[in-house]
N, C-alpha and C positions, 0 to 999 in steps of 0.2 A: 504494500500500500504506500502510495506517494502523496505528499501534500498537494501536489498539483491536481491529483484526481479529486481531492476534496473541494478544491477551488472550482473545478469543472462542474461538480454537482451543485454547488451554491449558485454558480452563474446560470445553469440550466433551470434551477428553481426560480430564479429571478426573471429570466427572459422567456421561459417556456417555449424556446425555439432553438434548435441545435445550431443554426447558422449564426444567430445573434449572440448566443452564449459563447461560441467559439471565437467570434470576433472580439468579444470583451476580454477573453483570456489570451488573445494574440496567438492563437493556434488554428490549425485547419479544422474543419468540421469532422473529417474522419479521425483525426487525432483525439479530439474531445470525445467522440462517440466510443472510440476504442478504449480510452481511459476509463470511461464509466462502465463499459462492459467488463473490463478487467476487475474493477472494484466490485461489481455484482458477483462475478465468479468467486472472488476471494471471500466475500461475505456469505455466499450461498443463497442469495435472495434476489428477487427482481425489484429494482428500484424504479425504473422508468418503463412506462407502457409506451411501446413504439410500434409503428407499422413501417411506413417509409418516412414518417415524420414523427415529431413528438406528439404523443397522445395523452400524456398526463403522468402523474406520479402515484405509485401504489401506496396503500396505507402503510406498508412496511417501509417504503421509501421515505414517507413523511417523518417517521420516527428516526430513521437513519439521518435525515437532514438536520433534525434537532441536535443529535449527537455531534454531527459534523460542525455545526455552528459553535457548540461548546468547545470542541477540540481546537478549532481555529482561534477562538477567543483566548483559550489557554496558551496557545502558541504565540499569539500576539502579546500576551502578558509576559511570556518568557523573553521575547525580543525586547520589550520595553524594560525588563529587569536588566538585560545586558546593556541597554542604552544608559540606564541609570548608573551602572558601574563605570561606564566610560566617560560620561559627560552629564550635563544638565538634563533633567527629564524631558523627553520629547515624545514623539508618536503622533497618532491621529485620534482626535476626540470627536465623537458624533453625539450631538445633543438634540433631543426632541423637545419642542417648546410650544405651549398653547399660544394661540395668536395674540392674546391680550398681554402676554409677558415678554413680547419682543424687545421692548426697551431694556428690561432687566437683563435679558439674555445678551444684549449688546454690551452692557457694562461688565457682565461676568466674563464674556469672551475676551474683552479688552484686557481685563486683569490677568486672565490665563496667558495671553500672548506676551504681556509685559514680564511676567515671572518666568514663563517657559517659552522663550523665543523660538525654540525649535519645534514647537507644537503646531500642528495643522488642525483646523477645526472645520466641522460640518454642522451647521445649525439648520434644522428642518422645522417648519411651522406645521404642527399636527394637532389633531383632536386628541382628547384625553385617552379614549380607547386605543388609538393608534400608538400613542406613546407607551402605554402599558404593554401592548402586544410586542412592540419592537424592543422594549427592555427585556421581556421574557425570552425573545428569540435572539437576544444579544446583537441586534443590528445597530443599537445605540447604547452608549455607556451611561448617559445621564438623561433625566427628564426634568423639565421645569413645569410644574403644574400646581393645582390647588391641593392642599393637605386633605380636604374632605374626599378627594377622589381615590385615596389610598386605603385599601382594606387588606387585612391579613398580615402575615409576617414574612412575606416574600421580598420586602423592600427595606432598605435603609432610607430614612427620611430626615432631611436637614432643613428646618424652617429658615427662610431667608428674609421675608418682610411681610407686613400686614397691609392689605390693600382694601380700599373701599370704593364702592360704585357711585358714579355721578351721572347726571343727565348732561349730555353734550349737545350744545346748540350753537347756531351762528351768533356772532357778536351782535348782529342786527336784530335778533329775536327779542321780543318784549316779554320777558318772563321774570317772575320773582326769583330771588336768590335761592330760596328753598321751596320744594314742592313735596307733596305726599305721593305715594305710589299710585293711588287712585287718580290723582290729577295727571300724573305722567302717562297713565294708561290711555287717557283721552287724546293724547297728542299723536300725530302721524309718526310712527316709529320705524326705523330701519335697524334690524338686529342681526346678530350673528346667527348662522344656520342652526337648526334644531339638533344637530349631532354634537354641538359644542357644549361643554360644561357650563360656560357662561350663560347660554340660553336656558338651560335647565334651572340654573340658579334664579334667573329672572322670573321664570315661570312660577317658582315657589314663592317669590316675593309678591307677585301680582295675586296669586291665589290667596295668600295670607291677608291681602288687602281687599279680597273679594272683588277684584277688578279684572276685566278682560282687556288686554292691550290691543291697541289699534295698530297692527303691523302692516306696513305698506310695502316693505322690501326686506328680503333676507339675503345674506351673503356670507361666505366663509372668508371673505377678504376684507379686513378692516379698512383698507384704503377706500373701498366703495362706500362704506358707512360714513367715513369722515368727509368724503366728497359730497355726499348728500347733505350732511350737516352744514358744511361750508356754503352750499348753495341756498340754504334756508328752506329746502323742500321738505326736510324731515329732521328728526332728532334721534339720537341713539343713547344707549346706556353702556358705559364701559368702566373698567377700573381707572382710577385717576392717573396712574403711571402710564397708561396707554394713550393718553390724550396729549397731543403736541401743543400744550399751552406754553406761553412765554416765548415761542419761536416766531420770529418776524413773519408777518403775513399769514399766520395760521387761520385767523378769522374765526376762532372758536372760543367758547366760554363754557366753563363747567358750573353746574348748579347742583347743590346738595339735594338728595332725596331722603326724606324722613319717613319711617325710622331708618337710620343709617345701617347699611349692611356691609360687614367686613369679611374678608377671606384671607386665610393664611396661605401664602405662596411658598412652595418648598422645592428643594432639589431632591431627586429620588434616584436611587440606583438599585440594581438587583443585589439582594443580600447573598454574600458568599462567606465561607469560612476564612478564605484568604483572598483579599482583593488584589487585583493587578496593581503594580506600582503607579501607573498613570492614574488609576482610579483613586488611590490614596492621596496622590499629590493634588489633584484637582478638587477633591473633597475638602482637604485641609485649607486650600486657598479660599474656597467659597465660605468655609466656616469663619475665616478671619476677615471677611469683607462685610462692611456695614452697608448693605444695599438700601436699607431704609433711608440712610443719609444720602447715599449716592443718587438715589432717585428724587431726592428733595421733596418727599411727600409731606405736605402740611397736614395738620389735624383735620382740616376741612378746606374745601375749595375757596379760593378768594372770591369776594363779591364782585 
């Protein structure tokens, strides 16, 4: 069994096409197919259903792929350990971030790059279920999401900062500084899509206020929501740190919603008996960073 065969299998699982998987591995299609067949013979099971083309992965193959991901992650940890011995910690760090925590992720990534200059980063904006799934499959090392989303003992959780929700409106909108949830529900709202934790949280707030929100637009892209607010056509509800206030020309204002709703944002990783060196390094850096101060979060939005 060779490491390259494991990479072939992961590539085929990702692309579900022999040609594209081979191209991503920089080998010919026959070489990739032959490598996987050899792996199947060695393990004594069928991993790939095939005719003249890729037909899918067998149930046994799905279990093998999970083990392959763990094996490659362990090998990556071994390589990072060797790097630590030779020089400053480096490696590749993949992070999954809920859309509303993008600003916090930028500050955290900047801190990582400053302390670990050899580090390369990949930051993906994902829904909460996607982050948890990718953590379990070891496609990402860290997740940035709400504390309430984590259940069970499969994860290490590091609280980073406390966030609260505000109504975002155009500076031209004539609104009081503070509104109740029932009042907000009557406004034309553009909100994040229903698969986002943010949207489920808002649903709970409106339900508690016995109000049905008037949603005129849904999107999983915050830029769309902010553009609607800037135009004055609609309003949105977001964590305060996600709102580009104080930036020249943003044209936006935040209004408090009462009763105030707060959420704990945390860093999450898969729990292991022994964490890879890179995981330990980035965890320690995050623990020493005061994101509450770095985000300049006031106790309430300015009038």
